[in-house]
ZABA-423092 format. One record per residue (C-alpha): residue number from 1; x, y, z. Coordinates in Angstrom, 3 decimals. Layout:
<rs>
<NUM, <X, Y, Z>>
...
</rs>
This chain:
<rs>
<1, <-15.526, -10.735, -7.629>>
<2, <-15.143, -10.949, -11.472>>
<3, <-14.264, -7.251, -11.631>>
<4, <-11.886, -7.326, -8.811>>
<5, <-9.867, -10.305, -10.170>>
<6, <-9.819, -8.395, -13.666>>
<7, <-8.093, -5.479, -12.039>>
<8, <-5.719, -7.909, -10.146>>
<9, <-4.749, -9.273, -13.388>>
<10, <-3.971, -6.179, -14.980>>
<11, <-1.732, -5.147, -12.015>>
<12, <-0.012, -8.505, -12.148>>
<13, <0.360, -8.233, -15.958>>
<14, <2.258, -4.866, -15.534>>
<15, <4.705, -6.355, -12.824>>
<16, <5.363, -9.742, -14.874>>
<17, <2.762, -11.598, -16.870>>
<18, <2.029, -15.091, -15.669>>
<19, <1.373, -17.982, -17.995>>
<20, <-2.386, -18.793, -17.883>>
<21, <-2.022, -21.889, -15.527>>
<22, <-0.071, -19.990, -12.975>>
<23, <-2.677, -17.001, -13.267>>
<24, <-5.448, -19.367, -12.602>>
<25, <-3.766, -21.059, -9.505>>
<26, <-2.910, -17.432, -8.473>>
<27, <-6.255, -16.019, -8.871>>
<28, <-8.044, -18.956, -7.012>>
<29, <-6.346, -18.024, -3.733>>
<30, <-7.995, -14.701, -3.307>>
<31, <-11.230, -14.021, -1.470>>
<32, <-13.302, -10.628, -1.460>>
<33, <-13.188, -8.536, 1.930>>
<34, <-15.355, -5.446, 2.334>>
<35, <-14.119, -2.955, 5.174>>
<36, <-15.873, 0.144, 6.453>>
<37, <-14.245, 3.561, 6.703>>
<38, <-11.633, 3.806, 9.597>>
<39, <-11.578, 0.075, 9.944>>
<40, <-8.306, -1.306, 11.460>>
<41, <-7.109, -4.229, 9.318>>
<42, <-3.839, -4.802, 10.951>>
<43, <-2.935, -3.851, 14.554>>
<44, <0.733, -3.579, 16.089>>
<45, <1.712, -6.859, 17.577>>
<46, <-0.528, -8.774, 15.197>>
<47, <0.994, -11.056, 12.402>>
<48, <-0.180, -9.906, 9.058>>
<49, <-2.094, -12.887, 7.699>>
<50, <-3.139, -11.634, 4.298>>
<51, <-1.702, -9.738, 1.290>>
<52, <-4.369, -7.191, 0.075>>
<53, <-5.120, -6.471, -3.359>>
<54, <-7.087, -2.990, -3.192>>
<55, <-10.020, -2.823, -5.526>>
<56, <-11.558, 0.276, -4.235>>
<57, <-11.067, 2.842, -1.320>>
<58, <-7.967, 4.110, 0.346>>
<59, <-6.064, 3.086, 3.245>>
<60, <-2.952, 3.946, 5.096>>
<61, <-0.053, 1.990, 7.143>>
<62, <0.938, 4.119, 10.040>>
<63, <3.297, 4.093, 13.304>>
<64, <3.019, 5.595, 16.847>>
<65, <6.253, 5.788, 18.630>>
<66, <6.768, 5.745, 22.495>>
<67, <5.848, 9.505, 22.845>>
<68, <2.443, 8.798, 21.012>>
<69, <3.682, 10.638, 17.940>>
<70, <2.046, 9.493, 14.739>>
<71, <3.751, 8.672, 11.421>>
<72, <1.929, 7.940, 8.240>>
<73, <4.105, 5.669, 6.146>>
<74, <2.242, 4.913, 3.220>>
<75, <-1.203, 5.127, 1.485>>
<76, <-2.709, 2.337, -0.517>>
<77, <-5.547, 2.780, -3.158>>
<78, <-6.684, 0.878, -6.294>>
<79, <-5.217, -0.721, -8.026>>
<80, <-2.326, -1.599, -5.669>>
<81, <-1.314, -4.201, -3.111>>
<82, <-1.646, -3.391, 0.436>>
<83, <-1.103, -4.516, 3.945>>
<84, <1.837, -4.514, 6.192>>
<85, <4.349, -6.231, 3.939>>
<86, <7.246, -6.787, 6.041>>
<87, <4.957, -8.601, 8.754>>
<88, <3.245, -10.534, 5.909>>
<89, <6.555, -11.832, 4.124>>
<90, <8.374, -12.468, 7.598>>
<91, <5.352, -13.694, 9.470>>
<92, <6.549, -11.615, 12.434>>
<93, <4.327, -9.208, 14.826>>
<94, <3.415, -6.004, 13.067>>
<95, <5.243, -2.517, 13.998>>
<96, <2.635, -0.690, 12.218>>
<97, <-1.318, -0.347, 11.850>>
<98, <-3.124, -0.968, 8.694>>
<99, <-6.714, 0.780, 8.451>>
<100, <-8.960, 1.957, 5.979>>
<101, <-9.639, 5.904, 5.535>>
<102, <-12.794, 5.300, 3.241>>
<103, <-15.104, 2.269, 2.673>>
<104, <-12.903, -0.207, 1.071>>
<105, <-13.086, -3.434, -1.173>>
<106, <-10.369, -5.709, -1.410>>
<107, <-9.152, -9.123, -2.427>>
<108, <-7.003, -10.965, -0.071>>
<109, <-4.723, -13.957, -0.271>>
<110, <-3.694, -15.743, 2.995>>
<111, <-0.007, -16.080, 3.643>>
<112, <-0.055, -20.144, 3.556>>
<113, <-1.675, -20.238, 0.111>>
<114, <0.769, -17.747, -1.364>>
<115, <3.930, -19.343, 0.124>>
<116, <2.623, -22.588, -1.427>>
<117, <2.177, -21.034, -4.824>>
<118, <5.657, -19.215, -4.487>>
<119, <7.514, -22.519, -3.717>>
<120, <5.726, -24.455, -6.365>>
<121, <5.347, -22.211, -9.299>>
<122, <8.679, -20.087, -10.128>>
<123, <6.525, -17.735, -12.216>>
<124, <4.556, -16.684, -9.365>>
<125, <7.422, -16.359, -7.070>>
<126, <9.417, -13.974, -9.781>>
<127, <6.422, -11.832, -10.091>>
<128, <5.989, -11.307, -6.253>>
<129, <9.840, -10.746, -5.932>>
<130, <9.854, -8.185, -8.780>>
<131, <6.596, -6.380, -7.039>>
<132, <8.408, -6.319, -3.872>>
<133, <11.589, -4.954, -5.411>>
<134, <9.478, -2.035, -6.965>>
<135, <8.152, -1.306, -3.383>>
<136, <11.583, -1.347, -1.911>>
<137, <12.646, 0.897, -4.710>>
<138, <9.872, 3.634, -4.004>>
<139, <10.574, 3.260, -0.226>>
<140, <14.278, 4.129, -0.732>>
<141, <13.414, 6.946, -2.929>>
<142, <10.840, 8.275, -0.389>>
<143, <13.690, 8.041, 2.297>>
<144, <15.821, 10.428, 0.200>>
<145, <13.041, 12.752, -0.189>>
<146, <12.164, 12.903, 3.418>>
<147, <16.036, 13.397, 4.416>>
<148, <17.194, 15.551, 1.493>>
<149, <14.243, 17.678, 0.266>>
<150, <12.536, 20.880, 1.505>>
<151, <8.708, 20.740, 2.346>>
<152, <8.086, 22.318, -0.947>>
<153, <10.032, 19.862, -2.961>>
<154, <8.535, 16.911, -1.017>>
<155, <5.057, 18.406, -1.968>>
<156, <5.792, 18.738, -5.458>>
<157, <7.305, 15.359, -5.810>>
<158, <4.080, 13.619, -4.419>>
<159, <2.005, 15.750, -6.674>>
<160, <4.277, 14.540, -9.679>>
<161, <4.105, 11.069, -8.493>>
<162, <0.355, 10.841, -7.734>>
<163, <-1.524, 14.025, -8.760>>
<164, <-4.810, 12.720, -7.812>>
<165, <-3.950, 12.207, -3.940>>
<166, <-5.155, 15.528, -2.899>>
<167, <-8.688, 14.282, -3.876>>
<168, <-8.374, 10.758, -2.196>>
<169, <-6.650, 11.478, 1.165>>
<170, <-7.476, 13.917, 3.784>>
<171, <-4.837, 16.783, 3.989>>
<172, <-3.919, 16.142, 7.512>>
<173, <-2.639, 12.514, 6.690>>
<174, <-0.785, 13.891, 3.545>>
<175, <0.994, 16.707, 5.881>>
<176, <1.965, 13.817, 8.154>>
<177, <3.074, 11.665, 5.444>>
<178, <5.273, 14.614, 4.222>>
<179, <6.442, 15.417, 7.578>>
<180, <4.974, 18.971, 7.156>>
<181, <3.171, 20.924, 9.783>>
<182, <-0.704, 21.215, 8.774>>
<183, <-0.576, 24.933, 8.490>>
<184, <2.539, 24.810, 6.354>>
<185, <0.751, 22.094, 4.059>>
<186, <-2.210, 24.530, 3.695>>
<187, <0.179, 27.341, 2.719>>
<188, <1.723, 24.950, -0.134>>
<189, <-1.653, 24.129, -1.459>>
<190, <-2.165, 27.695, -1.937>>
<191, <1.319, 28.461, -3.273>>
<192, <1.939, 25.557, -5.475>>
<193, <0.473, 25.415, -9.010>>
<194, <-0.953, 22.079, -9.655>>
</rs>
């Protein structure tokens, strides 16, 4: 678990460095969790009990509508936070699924422990708030891409943001994430120079 905690500390420091005493309190609430490929971590209707730190593997958050159409909303992979964040922060039933796409290794922190730390340690609360703000900013940028960009522009933006994602995530999920028909996604793979 030491290696995973080092990865977590690097991510936290990139968001907002914590004083040593706060880092030690923050690090103490995380436990290691291993999951197999295609393992559900959070189901619709469940409250998200953990904030995940992805040490290894690839996961996705996705949604099914009432017509059984699937929408891949986000991918998580090392080093990043994961889980159904709105369910976690609001402690309300999830509207989304969170599953592993590959075997995965996580650190996870339970909601009551993180809530206690945010209430008693302002530096931790500020770091979490800043991390959530970055996530919201990325989500808003993605909404603009989905509503304003062509399929090719969305594809190019994804590759600019995450050039390695073609090797990490099965293409059918990437096509769904981009709102592109799988056949058109294959054509873009052949057309766009990477």
